[in-house]
PDB file of N, CA, C and O in Angstrom, chain B, residues numbered from 101:
ATOM      1  N   MET B 101       2.483 209.992 -40.700  1.00  0.00           N
ATOM      2  CA  MET B 101       1.619 209.540 -39.492  1.00  0.00           C
ATOM      3  C   MET B 101       1.444 208.014 -39.499  1.00  0.00           C
ATOM      4  O   MET B 101       1.498 207.383 -38.442  1.00  0.00           O
ATOM      5  N   ASN B 102       1.229 207.397 -40.722  1.00  0.00           N
ATOM      6  CA  ASN B 102       0.916 205.979 -40.820  1.00  0.00           C
ATOM      7  C   ASN B 102       2.159 205.229 -40.397  1.00  0.00           C
ATOM      8  O   ASN B 102       2.100 204.147 -39.813  1.00  0.00           O
ATOM      9  N   ARG B 103       3.340 205.873 -40.727  1.00  0.00           N
ATOM     10  CA  ARG B 103       4.530 205.076 -40.390  1.00  0.00           C
ATOM     11  C   ARG B 103       4.736 205.096 -38.816  1.00  0.00           C
ATOM     12  O   ARG B 103       5.153 204.099 -38.225  1.00  0.00           O
ATOM     13  N   LEU B 104       4.438 206.215 -38.203  1.00  0.00           N
ATOM     14  CA  LEU B 104       4.411 206.345 -36.807  1.00  0.00           C
ATOM     15  C   LEU B 104       3.465 205.216 -36.085  1.00  0.00           C
ATOM     16  O   LEU B 104       3.843 204.530 -35.135  1.00  0.00           O
ATOM     17  N   LYS B 105       2.360 205.152 -36.607  1.00  0.00           N
ATOM     18  CA  LYS B 105       1.389 204.186 -36.056  1.00  0.00           C
ATOM     19  C   LYS B 105       1.874 202.792 -36.252  1.00  0.00           C
ATOM     20  O   LYS B 105       1.690 201.967 -35.356  1.00  0.00           O
ATOM     21  N   LEU B 106       2.527 202.443 -37.439  1.00  0.00           N
ATOM     22  CA  LEU B 106       3.029 201.188 -37.673  1.00  0.00           C
ATOM     23  C   LEU B 106       4.199 200.778 -36.710  1.00  0.00           C
ATOM     24  O   LEU B 106       4.271 199.669 -36.181  1.00  0.00           O
ATOM     25  N   LEU B 107       5.105 201.789 -36.543  1.00  0.00           N
ATOM     26  CA  LEU B 107       6.229 201.667 -35.716  1.00  0.00           C
ATOM     27  C   LEU B 107       5.710 201.412 -34.217  1.00  0.00           C
ATOM     28  O   LEU B 107       6.241 200.515 -33.561  1.00  0.00           O
ATOM     29  N   LEU B 108       4.778 202.116 -33.722  1.00  0.00           N
ATOM     30  CA  LEU B 108       4.254 201.952 -32.461  1.00  0.00           C
ATOM     31  C   LEU B 108       3.682 200.741 -32.273  1.00  0.00           C
ATOM     32  O   LEU B 108       3.886 200.140 -31.219  1.00  0.00           O
ATOM     33  N   ALA B 109       2.848 200.186 -33.312  1.00  0.00           N
ATOM     34  CA  ALA B 109       2.258 198.844 -33.120  1.00  0.00           C
ATOM     35  C   ALA B 109       3.342 197.736 -33.092  1.00  0.00           C
ATOM     36  O   ALA B 109       3.211 196.743 -32.376  1.00  0.00           O
ATOM     37  N   LEU B 110       4.305 197.913 -33.808  1.00  0.00           N
ATOM     38  CA  LEU B 110       5.561 197.013 -33.803  1.00  0.00           C
ATOM     39  C   LEU B 110       6.163 196.929 -32.414  1.00  0.00           C
ATOM     40  O   LEU B 110       6.468 195.837 -31.933  1.00  0.00           O
ATOM     41  N   PHE B 111       6.332 198.046 -31.778  1.00  0.00           N
ATOM     42  CA  PHE B 111       6.930 198.066 -30.475  1.00  0.00           C
ATOM     43  C   PHE B 111       6.064 197.403 -29.439  1.00  0.00           C
ATOM     44  O   PHE B 111       6.568 196.695 -28.567  1.00  0.00           O
ATOM     45  N   VAL B 112       4.764 197.618 -29.519  1.00  0.00           N
ATOM     46  CA  VAL B 112       3.821 197.132 -28.649  1.00  0.00           C
ATOM     47  C   VAL B 112       3.779 195.629 -28.752  1.00  0.00           C
ATOM     48  O   VAL B 112       3.756 194.930 -27.739  1.00  0.00           O
ATOM     49  N   PHE B 113       3.767 195.074 -30.098  1.00  0.00           N
ATOM     50  CA  PHE B 113       3.760 193.597 -30.294  1.00  0.00           C
ATOM     51  C   PHE B 113       5.032 192.977 -29.827  1.00  0.00           C
ATOM     52  O   PHE B 113       5.025 191.855 -29.321  1.00  0.00           O
ATOM     53  N   THR B 114       6.161 193.696 -29.987  1.00  0.00           N
ATOM     54  CA  THR B 114       7.471 193.090 -29.540  1.00  0.00           C
ATOM     55  C   THR B 114       7.437 193.081 -28.001  1.00  0.00           C
ATOM     56  O   THR B 114       7.943 192.129 -27.406  1.00  0.00           O
ATOM     57  N   GLY B 115       6.869 194.090 -27.333  1.00  0.00           N
ATOM     58  CA  GLY B 115       6.891 194.142 -25.973  1.00  0.00           C
ATOM     59  C   GLY B 115       6.015 192.962 -25.372  1.00  0.00           C
ATOM     60  O   GLY B 115       6.378 192.389 -24.345  1.00  0.00           O
ATOM     61  N   PHE B 116       4.941 192.645 -25.991  1.00  0.00           N
ATOM     62  CA  PHE B 116       4.032 191.597 -25.431  1.00  0.00           C
ATOM     63  C   PHE B 116       4.788 190.163 -25.697  1.00  0.00           C
ATOM     64  O   PHE B 116       4.723 189.232 -24.894  1.00  0.00           O
ATOM     65  N   SER B 117       5.408 190.120 -26.754  1.00  0.00           N
ATOM     66  CA  SER B 117       6.205 188.864 -27.055  1.00  0.00           C
ATOM     67  C   SER B 117       7.329 188.615 -26.021  1.00  0.00           C
ATOM     68  O   SER B 117       7.644 187.496 -25.617  1.00  0.00           O
ATOM     69  N   ALA B 118       7.912 189.802 -25.630  1.00  0.00           N
ATOM     70  CA  ALA B 118       8.955 189.589 -24.526  1.00  0.00           C
ATOM     71  C   ALA B 118       8.377 189.332 -23.231  1.00  0.00           C
ATOM     72  O   ALA B 118       9.064 188.720 -22.413  1.00  0.00           O
ATOM     73  N   LEU B 119       7.184 189.719 -22.917  1.00  0.00           N
ATOM     74  CA  LEU B 119       6.584 189.344 -21.757  1.00  0.00           C
ATOM     75  C   LEU B 119       6.119 187.860 -21.704  1.00  0.00           C
ATOM     76  O   LEU B 119       6.270 187.160 -20.702  1.00  0.00           O
ATOM     77  N   MET B 120       5.580 187.464 -22.783  1.00  0.00           N
ATOM     78  CA  MET B 120       5.127 186.092 -22.851  1.00  0.00           C
ATOM     79  C   MET B 120       6.284 185.061 -22.816  1.00  0.00           C
ATOM     80  O   MET B 120       6.086 183.925 -22.385  1.00  0.00           O
ATOM     81  N   ALA B 121       7.500 185.468 -23.273  1.00  0.00           N
ATOM     82  CA  ALA B 121       8.702 184.679 -23.262  1.00  0.00           C
ATOM     83  C   ALA B 121       9.136 184.386 -21.838  1.00  0.00           C
ATOM     84  O   ALA B 121       9.866 183.411 -21.662  1.00  0.00           O
ATOM     85  N   GLN B 122       8.777 185.099 -20.843  1.00  0.00           N
ATOM     86  CA  GLN B 122       9.215 185.053 -19.419  1.00  0.00           C
ATOM     87  C   GLN B 122       8.455 183.979 -18.695  1.00  0.00           C
ATOM     88  O   GLN B 122       8.663 183.879 -17.485  1.00  0.00           O
ATOM     89  N   THR B 123       7.608 183.168 -19.265  1.00  0.00           N
ATOM     90  CA  THR B 123       6.787 182.251 -18.564  1.00  0.00           C
ATOM     91  C   THR B 123       7.111 180.816 -19.119  1.00  0.00           C
ATOM     92  O   THR B 123       7.606 180.639 -20.232  1.00  0.00           O
ATOM     93  N   VAL B 124       6.785 179.801 -18.237  1.00  0.00           N
ATOM     94  CA  VAL B 124       7.002 178.548 -18.683  1.00  0.00           C
ATOM     95  C   VAL B 124       5.551 177.773 -18.442  1.00  0.00           C
ATOM     96  O   VAL B 124       4.923 177.900 -17.391  1.00  0.00           O
ATOM     97  N   ALA B 125       5.118 176.987 -19.513  1.00  0.00           N
ATOM     98  CA  ALA B 125       3.879 176.212 -19.378  1.00  0.00           C
ATOM     99  C   ALA B 125       4.152 174.929 -18.632  1.00  0.00           C
ATOM    100  O   ALA B 125       5.064 174.178 -18.977  1.00  0.00           O
ATOM    101  N   ILE B 126       3.370 174.685 -17.621  1.00  0.00           N
ATOM    102  CA  ILE B 126       3.336 173.467 -16.894  1.00  0.00           C
ATOM    103  C   ILE B 126       2.010 172.818 -16.953  1.00  0.00           C
ATOM    104  O   ILE B 126       1.000 173.476 -16.704  1.00  0.00           O
ATOM    105  N   LYS B 127       1.952 171.570 -17.265  1.00  0.00           N
ATOM    106  CA  LYS B 127       0.680 170.865 -17.235  1.00  0.00           C
ATOM    107  C   LYS B 127       0.725 169.623 -16.467  1.00  0.00           C
ATOM    108  O   LYS B 127       1.810 169.260 -16.014  1.00  0.00           O
ATOM    109  N   GLY B 128      -0.357 168.912 -16.262  1.00  0.00           N
ATOM    110  CA  GLY B 128      -0.410 167.727 -15.424  1.00  0.00           C
ATOM    111  C   GLY B 128      -1.860 167.254 -15.164  1.00  0.00           C
ATOM    112  O   GLY B 128      -2.849 167.848 -15.593  1.00  0.00           O
ATOM    113  N   THR B 129      -1.887 166.107 -14.405  1.00  0.00           N
ATOM    114  CA  THR B 129      -3.142 165.674 -13.887  1.00  0.00           C
ATOM    115  C   THR B 129      -3.164 165.528 -12.402  1.00  0.00           C
ATOM    116  O   THR B 129      -2.161 165.051 -11.870  1.00  0.00           O
ATOM    117  N   VAL B 130      -4.168 165.874 -11.675  1.00  0.00           N
ATOM    118  CA  VAL B 130      -4.251 165.837 -10.313  1.00  0.00           C
ATOM    119  C   VAL B 130      -5.143 164.586  -9.997  1.00  0.00           C
ATOM    120  O   VAL B 130      -6.320 164.539 -10.356  1.00  0.00           O
ATOM    121  N   THR B 131      -4.530 163.587  -9.315  1.00  0.00           N
ATOM    122  CA  THR B 131      -5.418 162.394  -8.984  1.00  0.00           C
ATOM    123  C   THR B 131      -5.390 162.099  -7.415  1.00  0.00           C
ATOM    124  O   THR B 131      -4.585 162.630  -6.651  1.00  0.00           O
ATOM    125  N   SER B 132      -6.279 161.272  -7.070  1.00  0.00           N
ATOM    126  CA  SER B 132      -6.336 160.935  -5.644  1.00  0.00           C
ATOM    127  C   SER B 132      -5.360 159.821  -5.376  1.00  0.00           C
ATOM    128  O   SER B 132      -5.347 158.841  -6.121  1.00  0.00           O
ATOM    129  N   ALA B 133      -4.525 159.924  -4.328  1.00  0.00           N
ATOM    130  CA  ALA B 133      -3.616 158.952  -3.806  1.00  0.00           C
ATOM    131  C   ALA B 133      -4.283 157.601  -3.479  1.00  0.00           C
ATOM    132  O   ALA B 133      -3.678 156.545  -3.659  1.00  0.00           O
ATOM    133  N   GLU B 134      -5.504 157.649  -3.009  1.00  0.00           N
ATOM    134  CA  GLU B 134      -6.184 156.457  -2.591  1.00  0.00           C
ATOM    135  C   GLU B 134      -6.625 155.535  -3.719  1.00  0.00           C
ATOM    136  O   GLU B 134      -6.307 154.346  -3.721  1.00  0.00           O
ATOM    137  N   ASP B 135      -7.415 156.135  -4.751  1.00  0.00           N
ATOM    138  CA  ASP B 135      -7.841 155.346  -5.689  1.00  0.00           C
ATOM    139  C   ASP B 135      -7.433 155.712  -7.171  1.00  0.00           C
ATOM    140  O   ASP B 135      -7.899 155.060  -8.105  1.00  0.00           O
ATOM    141  N   GLY B 136      -6.603 156.707  -7.368  1.00  0.00           N
ATOM    142  CA  GLY B 136      -6.171 157.086  -8.621  1.00  0.00           C
ATOM    143  C   GLY B 136      -7.031 157.836  -9.493  1.00  0.00           C
ATOM    144  O   GLY B 136      -6.653 158.129 -10.627  1.00  0.00           O
ATOM    145  N   LEU B 137      -8.305 158.214  -8.996  1.00  0.00           N
ATOM    146  CA  LEU B 137      -9.364 158.897  -9.732  1.00  0.00           C
ATOM    147  C   LEU B 137      -8.922 160.357  -9.833  1.00  0.00           C
ATOM    148  O   LEU B 137      -8.227 160.860  -8.951  1.00  0.00           O
ATOM    149  N   PRO B 138      -9.342 161.057 -10.947  1.00  0.00           N
ATOM    150  CA  PRO B 138      -8.960 162.519 -11.192  1.00  0.00           C
ATOM    151  C   PRO B 138      -9.779 163.332 -10.251  1.00  0.00           C
ATOM    152  O   PRO B 138     -10.907 162.973  -9.914  1.00  0.00           O
ATOM    153  N   ILE B 139      -9.201 164.452  -9.813  1.00  0.00           N
ATOM    154  CA  ILE B 139      -9.837 165.403  -8.889  1.00  0.00           C
ATOM    155  C   ILE B 139     -10.209 166.691  -9.657  1.00  0.00           C
ATOM    156  O   ILE B 139      -9.388 167.520 -10.050  1.00  0.00           O
ATOM    157  N   PRO B 140     -11.507 166.754  -9.815  1.00  0.00           N
ATOM    158  CA  PRO B 140     -11.859 168.144 -10.568  1.00  0.00           C
ATOM    159  C   PRO B 140     -11.969 169.250  -9.573  1.00  0.00           C
ATOM    160  O   PRO B 140     -12.266 169.064  -8.393  1.00  0.00           O
ATOM    161  N   SER B 141     -11.695 170.503 -10.150  1.00  0.00           N
ATOM    162  CA  SER B 141     -11.715 171.736  -9.354  1.00  0.00           C
ATOM    163  C   SER B 141     -10.690 171.760  -8.205  1.00  0.00           C
ATOM    164  O   SER B 141     -10.911 172.414  -7.186  1.00  0.00           O
ATOM    165  N   ALA B 142      -9.604 171.064  -8.374  1.00  0.00           N
ATOM    166  CA  ALA B 142      -8.439 171.308  -7.468  1.00  0.00           C
ATOM    167  C   ALA B 142      -7.693 172.595  -7.841  1.00  0.00           C
ATOM    168  O   ALA B 142      -7.467 172.893  -9.014  1.00  0.00           O
ATOM    169  N   ALA B 143      -7.322 173.342  -6.796  1.00  0.00           N
ATOM    170  CA  ALA B 143      -6.572 174.607  -7.068  1.00  0.00           C
ATOM    171  C   ALA B 143      -5.050 174.327  -7.242  1.00  0.00           C
ATOM    172  O   ALA B 143      -4.422 173.684  -6.401  1.00  0.00           O
ATOM    173  N   VAL B 144      -4.514 174.813  -8.316  1.00  0.00           N
ATOM    174  CA  VAL B 144      -3.080 174.700  -8.507  1.00  0.00           C
ATOM    175  C   VAL B 144      -2.581 176.108  -8.655  1.00  0.00           C
ATOM    176  O   VAL B 144      -3.032 176.852  -9.525  1.00  0.00           O
ATOM    177  N   THR B 145      -1.653 176.471  -7.807  1.00  0.00           N
ATOM    178  CA  THR B 145      -1.090 177.843  -7.594  1.00  0.00           C
ATOM    179  C   THR B 145       0.373 177.780  -7.641  1.00  0.00           C
ATOM    180  O   THR B 145       0.954 176.758  -7.276  1.00  0.00           O
ATOM    181  N   VAL B 146       1.071 178.921  -8.115  1.00  0.00           N
ATOM    182  CA  VAL B 146       2.450 179.106  -8.027  1.00  0.00           C
ATOM    183  C   VAL B 146       2.777 179.645  -6.677  1.00  0.00           C
ATOM    184  O   VAL B 146       2.307 180.718  -6.300  1.00  0.00           O
ATOM    185  N   LYS B 147       3.572 178.925  -5.942  1.00  0.00           N
ATOM    186  CA  LYS B 147       3.806 179.455  -4.611  1.00  0.00           C
ATOM    187  C   LYS B 147       4.558 180.824  -4.573  1.00  0.00           C
ATOM    188  O   LYS B 147       5.543 181.098  -5.259  1.00  0.00           O
ATOM    189  N   GLY B 148       3.975 181.598  -3.714  1.00  0.00           N
ATOM    190  CA  GLY B 148       4.535 182.980  -3.574  1.00  0.00           C
ATOM    191  C   GLY B 148       3.974 184.056  -4.571  1.00  0.00           C
ATOM    192  O   GLY B 148       4.385 185.215  -4.542  1.00  0.00           O
ATOM    193  N   THR B 149       3.027 183.628  -5.443  1.00  0.00           N
ATOM    194  CA  THR B 149       2.441 184.560  -6.353  1.00  0.00           C
ATOM    195  C   THR B 149       0.946 184.345  -6.283  1.00  0.00           C
ATOM    196  O   THR B 149       0.426 183.533  -5.518  1.00  0.00           O
ATOM    197  N   THR B 150       0.249 185.162  -7.173  1.00  0.00           N
ATOM    198  CA  THR B 150      -1.257 185.086  -7.302  1.00  0.00           C
ATOM    199  C   THR B 150      -1.598 184.294  -8.561  1.00  0.00           C
ATOM    200  O   THR B 150      -2.770 184.284  -8.936  1.00  0.00           O
ATOM    201  N   VAL B 151      -0.658 183.627  -9.244  1.00  0.00           N
ATOM    202  CA  VAL B 151      -0.990 182.925 -10.438  1.00  0.00           C
ATOM    203  C   VAL B 151      -1.518 181.510 -10.056  1.00  0.00           C
ATOM    204  O   VAL B 151      -0.884 180.765  -9.309  1.00  0.00           O
ATOM    205  N   GLY B 152      -2.644 181.203 -10.578  1.00  0.00           N
ATOM    206  CA  GLY B 152      -3.207 179.942 -10.342  1.00  0.00           C
ATOM    207  C   GLY B 152      -4.311 179.564 -11.340  1.00  0.00           C
ATOM    208  O   GLY B 152      -4.755 180.361 -12.167  1.00  0.00           O
ATOM    209  N   THR B 153      -4.720 178.311 -11.209  1.00  0.00           N
ATOM    210  CA  THR B 153      -5.853 177.733 -12.058  1.00  0.00           C
ATOM    211  C   THR B 153      -6.604 176.606 -11.246  1.00  0.00           C
ATOM    212  O   THR B 153      -6.243 176.230 -10.130  1.00  0.00           O
ATOM    213  N   LEU B 154      -7.648 176.130 -11.910  1.00  0.00           N
ATOM    214  CA  LEU B 154      -8.320 175.027 -11.379  1.00  0.00           C
ATOM    215  C   LEU B 154      -8.184 173.833 -12.355  1.00  0.00           C
ATOM    216  O   LEU B 154      -7.985 174.019 -13.555  1.00  0.00           O
ATOM    217  N   THR B 155      -8.296 172.593 -11.803  1.00  0.00           N
ATOM    218  CA  THR B 155      -8.295 171.510 -12.701  1.00  0.00           C
ATOM    219  C   THR B 155      -9.563 171.312 -13.336  1.00  0.00           C
ATOM    220  O   THR B 155     -10.578 171.725 -12.775  1.00  0.00           O
ATOM    221  N   GLY B 156      -9.628 170.697 -14.502  1.00  0.00           N
ATOM    222  CA  GLY B 156     -10.938 170.439 -15.155  1.00  0.00           C
ATOM    223  C   GLY B 156     -11.511 169.227 -14.681  1.00  0.00           C
ATOM    224  O   GLY B 156     -10.972 168.653 -13.735  1.00  0.00           O
ATOM    225  N   ILE B 157     -12.612 168.726 -15.255  1.00  0.00           N
ATOM    226  CA  ILE B 157     -13.406 167.621 -14.839  1.00  0.00           C
ATOM    227  C   ILE B 157     -12.650 166.347 -14.892  1.00  0.00           C
ATOM    228  O   ILE B 157     -13.014 165.409 -14.182  1.00  0.00           O
ATOM    229  N   ASP B 158     -11.614 166.239 -15.688  1.00  0.00           N
ATOM    230  CA  ASP B 158     -10.861 165.176 -15.901  1.00  0.00           C
ATOM    231  C   ASP B 158      -9.511 165.259 -15.056  1.00  0.00           C
ATOM    232  O   ASP B 158      -8.620 164.418 -15.181  1.00  0.00           O
ATOM    233  N   GLY B 159      -9.441 166.261 -14.254  1.00  0.00           N
ATOM    234  CA  GLY B 159      -8.288 166.524 -13.250  1.00  0.00           C
ATOM    235  C   GLY B 159      -6.996 167.036 -13.888  1.00  0.00           C
ATOM    236  O   GLY B 159      -5.907 167.034 -13.313  1.00  0.00           O
ATOM    237  N   LYS B 160      -7.230 167.496 -15.188  1.00  0.00           N
ATOM    238  CA  LYS B 160      -6.023 168.023 -15.914  1.00  0.00           C
ATOM    239  C   LYS B 160      -5.920 169.553 -15.732  1.00  0.00           C
ATOM    240  O   LYS B 160      -6.938 170.225 -15.564  1.00  0.00           O
ATOM    241  N   TYR B 161      -4.766 170.065 -15.764  1.00  0.00           N
ATOM    242  CA  TYR B 161      -4.511 171.537 -15.605  1.00  0.00           C
ATOM    243  C   TYR B 161      -3.401 172.014 -16.566  1.00  0.00           C
ATOM    244  O   TYR B 161      -2.636 171.179 -17.048  1.00  0.00           O
ATOM    245  N   SER B 162      -3.296 173.213 -16.837  1.00  0.00           N
ATOM    246  CA  SER B 162      -2.355 173.877 -17.550  1.00  0.00           C
ATOM    247  C   SER B 162      -2.083 175.262 -16.947  1.00  0.00           C
ATOM    248  O   SER B 162      -3.052 175.991 -16.731  1.00  0.00           O
ATOM    249  N   ILE B 163      -0.978 175.639 -16.688  1.00  0.00           N
ATOM    250  CA  ILE B 163      -0.613 176.872 -15.974  1.00  0.00           C
ATOM    251  C   ILE B 163       0.666 177.634 -16.611  1.00  0.00           C
ATOM    252  O   ILE B 163       1.653 176.970 -16.929  1.00  0.00           O
ATOM    253  N   GLN B 164       0.639 178.875 -16.770  1.00  0.00           N
ATOM    254  CA  GLN B 164       1.811 179.669 -17.144  1.00  0.00           C
ATOM    255  C   GLN B 164       2.467 180.153 -15.941  1.00  0.00           C
ATOM    256  O   GLN B 164       1.968 180.986 -15.184  1.00  0.00           O
ATOM    257  N   VAL B 165       3.714 179.549 -15.774  1.00  0.00           N
ATOM    258  CA  VAL B 165       4.422 179.865 -14.486  1.00  0.00           C
ATOM    259  C   VAL B 165       5.588 180.886 -14.837  1.00  0.00           C
ATOM    260  O   VAL B 165       6.285 180.755 -15.843  1.00  0.00           O
ATOM    261  N   PRO B 166       5.731 181.875 -13.953  1.00  0.00           N
ATOM    262  CA  PRO B 166       6.943 182.812 -14.276  1.00  0.00           C
ATOM    263  C   PRO B 166       8.278 182.014 -14.234  1.00  0.00           C
ATOM    264  O   PRO B 166       8.459 181.132 -13.395  1.00  0.00           O
ATOM    265  N   ALA B 167       9.117 182.321 -15.078  1.00  0.00           N
ATOM    266  CA  ALA B 167      10.473 181.661 -15.275  1.00  0.00           C
ATOM    267  C   ALA B 167      11.203 181.398 -13.933  1.00  0.00           C
ATOM    268  O   ALA B 167      11.846 180.361 -13.770  1.00  0.00           O
ATOM    269  N   GLY B 168      11.101 182.305 -13.021  1.00  0.00           N
ATOM    270  CA  GLY B 168      11.831 182.061 -11.844  1.00  0.00           C
ATOM    271  C   GLY B 168      11.163 181.362 -10.650  1.00  0.00           C
ATOM    272  O   GLY B 168      11.702 181.282  -9.547  1.00  0.00           O
ATOM    273  N   ALA B 169       9.929 180.853 -10.949  1.00  0.00           N
ATOM    274  CA  ALA B 169       9.246 180.130  -9.850  1.00  0.00           C
ATOM    275  C   ALA B 169       9.860 178.896  -9.451  1.00  0.00           C
ATOM    276  O   ALA B 169      10.481 178.230 -10.280  1.00  0.00           O
ATOM    277  N   GLN B 170       9.731 178.499  -8.156  1.00  0.00           N
ATOM    278  CA  GLN B 170      10.357 177.361  -7.602  1.00  0.00           C
ATOM    279  C   GLN B 170       9.447 176.211  -7.392  1.00  0.00           C
ATOM    280  O   GLN B 170       9.867 175.058  -7.491  1.00  0.00           O
ATOM    281  N   SER B 171       8.132 176.503  -7.086  1.00  0.00           N
ATOM    282  CA  SER B 171       7.204 175.348  -6.814  1.00  0.00           C
ATOM    283  C   SER B 171       5.747 175.674  -7.011  1.00  0.00           C
ATOM    284  O   SER B 171       5.329 176.832  -7.043  1.00  0.00           O
ATOM    285  N   ILE B 172       5.024 174.650  -7.136  1.00  0.00           N
ATOM    286  CA  ILE B 172       3.556 174.870  -7.236  1.00  0.00           C
ATOM    287  C   ILE B 172       2.928 174.188  -6.098  1.00  0.00           C
ATOM    288  O   ILE B 172       3.497 173.247  -5.543  1.00  0.00           O
ATOM    289  N   THR B 173       1.716 174.644  -5.705  1.00  0.00           N
ATOM    290  CA  THR B 173       0.912 174.010  -4.680  1.00  0.00           C
ATOM    291  C   THR B 173      -0.426 173.534  -5.125  1.00  0.00           C
ATOM    292  O   THR B 173      -1.157 174.260  -5.799  1.00  0.00           O
ATOM    293  N   ILE B 174      -0.759 172.343  -4.768  1.00  0.00           N
ATOM    294  CA  ILE B 174      -2.127 171.718  -5.191  1.00  0.00           C
ATOM    295  C   ILE B 174      -2.961 171.615  -3.917  1.00  0.00           C
ATOM    296  O   ILE B 174      -2.508 171.107  -2.891  1.00  0.00           O
ATOM    297  N   GLN B 175      -4.160 172.101  -4.012  1.00  0.00           N
ATOM    298  CA  GLN B 175      -4.978 172.106  -2.833  1.00  0.00           C
ATOM    299  C   GLN B 175      -6.410 171.614  -3.208  1.00  0.00           C
ATOM    300  O   GLN B 175      -6.855 171.958  -4.303  1.00  0.00           O
ATOM    301  N   PHE B 176      -7.122 170.882  -2.429  1.00  0.00           N
ATOM    302  CA  PHE B 176      -8.483 170.540  -2.523  1.00  0.00           C
ATOM    303  C   PHE B 176      -9.133 170.352  -1.235  1.00  0.00           C
ATOM    304  O   PHE B 176      -8.528 169.754  -0.345  1.00  0.00           O
ATOM    305  N   VAL B 177     -10.306 170.804  -1.051  1.00  0.00           N
ATOM    306  CA  VAL B 177     -10.936 170.754   0.244  1.00  0.00           C
ATOM    307  C   VAL B 177     -10.998 169.250   0.762  1.00  0.00           C
ATOM    308  O   VAL B 177     -11.388 168.325   0.050  1.00  0.00           O
ATOM    309  N   GLY B 178     -10.608 169.117   1.966  1.00  0.00           N
ATOM    310  CA  GLY B 178     -10.654 167.823   2.595  1.00  0.00           C
ATOM    311  C   GLY B 178      -9.597 166.960   2.379  1.00  0.00           C
ATOM    312  O   GLY B 178      -9.592 165.856   2.925  1.00  0.00           O
ATOM    313  N   MET B 179      -8.558 167.376   1.536  1.00  0.00           N
ATOM    314  CA  MET B 179      -7.367 166.536   1.261  1.00  0.00           C
ATOM    315  C   MET B 179      -6.153 167.427   1.566  1.00  0.00           C
ATOM    316  O   MET B 179      -6.172 168.656   1.634  1.00  0.00           O
ATOM    317  N   LYS B 180      -5.082 166.611   1.741  1.00  0.00           N
ATOM    318  CA  LYS B 180      -3.737 167.212   2.162  1.00  0.00           C
ATOM    319  C   LYS B 180      -3.273 168.067   1.022  1.00  0.00           C
ATOM    320  O   LYS B 180      -3.389 167.711  -0.150  1.00  0.00           O
ATOM    321  N   THR B 181      -2.737 169.224   1.404  1.00  0.00           N
ATOM    322  CA  THR B 181      -2.065 170.086   0.418  1.00  0.00           C
ATOM    323  C   THR B 181      -0.727 169.617  -0.015  1.00  0.00           C
ATOM    324  O   THR B 181       0.094 169.251   0.826  1.00  0.00           O
ATOM    325  N   VAL B 182      -0.461 169.609  -1.304  1.00  0.00           N
ATOM    326  CA  VAL B 182       0.777 169.018  -1.770  1.00  0.00           C
ATOM    327  C   VAL B 182       1.620 170.160  -2.526  1.00  0.00           C
ATOM    328  O   VAL B 182       1.099 170.840  -3.410  1.00  0.00           O
ATOM    329  N   THR B 183       2.860 170.316  -2.153  1.00  0.00           N
ATOM    330  CA  THR B 183       3.694 171.327  -2.824  1.00  0.00           C
ATOM    331  C   THR B 183       4.789 170.540  -3.659  1.00  0.00           C
ATOM    332  O   THR B 183       5.464 169.661  -3.123  1.00  0.00           O
ATOM    333  N   GLU B 184       4.931 170.868  -4.914  1.00  0.00           N
ATOM    334  CA  GLU B 184       5.759 170.146  -5.832  1.00  0.00           C
ATOM    335  C   GLU B 184       6.775 171.191  -6.360  1.00  0.00           C
ATOM    336  O   GLU B 184       6.433 172.290  -6.797  1.00  0.00           O
ATOM    337  N   THR B 185       8.111 170.733  -6.276  1.00  0.00           N
ATOM    338  CA  THR B 185       9.231 171.534  -6.745  1.00  0.00           C
ATOM    339  C   THR B 185       9.271 171.491  -8.275  1.00  0.00           C
ATOM    340  O   THR B 185       9.179 170.395  -8.828  1.00  0.00           O
ATOM    341  N   ILE B 186       9.405 172.642  -9.016  1.00  0.00           N
ATOM    342  CA  ILE B 186       9.324 172.604 -10.390  1.00  0.00           C
ATOM    343  C   ILE B 186      10.611 172.101 -11.063  1.00  0.00           C
ATOM    344  O   ILE B 186      10.573 171.314 -12.009  1.00  0.00           O
ATOM    345  N   SER B 187      11.658 172.543 -10.584  1.00  0.00           N
ATOM    346  CA  SER B 187      13.005 172.058 -11.072  1.00  0.00           C
ATOM    347  C   SER B 187      13.157 171.743 -12.548  1.00  0.00           C
ATOM    348  O   SER B 187      13.738 170.709 -12.879  1.00  0.00           O
ATOM    349  N   GLY B 188      12.665 172.582 -13.454  1.00  0.00           N
ATOM    350  CA  GLY B 188      12.735 172.502 -14.739  1.00  0.00           C
ATOM    351  C   GLY B 188      11.727 171.518 -15.470  1.00  0.00           C
ATOM    352  O   GLY B 188      11.775 171.297 -16.680  1.00  0.00           O
ATOM    353  N   ARG B 189      10.890 171.004 -14.675  1.00  0.00           N
ATOM    354  CA  ARG B 189       9.816 170.096 -15.279  1.00  0.00           C
ATOM    355  C   ARG B 189       8.729 170.792 -15.921  1.00  0.00           C
ATOM    356  O   ARG B 189       8.337 171.845 -15.418  1.00  0.00           O
ATOM    357  N   THR B 190       8.154 170.309 -17.039  1.00  0.00           N
ATOM    358  CA  THR B 190       6.962 170.869 -17.569  1.00  0.00           C
ATOM    359  C   THR B 190       5.812 170.159 -17.401  1.00  0.00           C
ATOM    360  O   THR B 190       4.741 170.689 -17.695  1.00  0.00           O
ATOM    361  N   THR B 191       5.860 168.916 -16.925  1.00  0.00           N
ATOM    362  CA  THR B 191       4.718 168.030 -16.630  1.00  0.00           C
ATOM    363  C   THR B 191       4.780 167.584 -15.244  1.00  0.00           C
ATOM    364  O   THR B 191       5.705 166.853 -14.890  1.00  0.00           O
ATOM    365  N   ILE B 192       3.806 167.989 -14.366  1.00  0.00           N
ATOM    366  CA  ILE B 192       3.836 167.577 -12.985  1.00  0.00           C
ATOM    367  C   ILE B 192       2.523 166.960 -12.556  1.00  0.00           C
ATOM    368  O   ILE B 192       1.544 167.686 -12.383  1.00  0.00           O
ATOM    369  N   ASP B 193       2.459 165.644 -12.375  1.00  0.00           N
ATOM    370  CA  ASP B 193       1.263 164.952 -12.094  1.00  0.00           C
ATOM    371  C   ASP B 193       1.103 164.714 -10.568  1.00  0.00           C
ATOM    372  O   ASP B 193       0.114 164.122 -10.136  1.00  0.00           O
TER     373      ASP B 193
END
């Protein structure tokens, strides 16, 4: 019975590892085009999905993007929405 539990735990761990391997980490900083100051609480989302995050007080963000994703969208109230193509990049400012 213990061997069965150990084998089951191994399969579950392997499954989670496989799921995590299918994402890419993207990080960056969102700043204002006018004065270069960081923008806190800007929404960063993966276009066409429900995956998203908010920037921190320093304007920095980190997001796990599905491997097949094409672009991210950055939005903030009162400012122009920007869509950036990922194209294999891991840092998008």
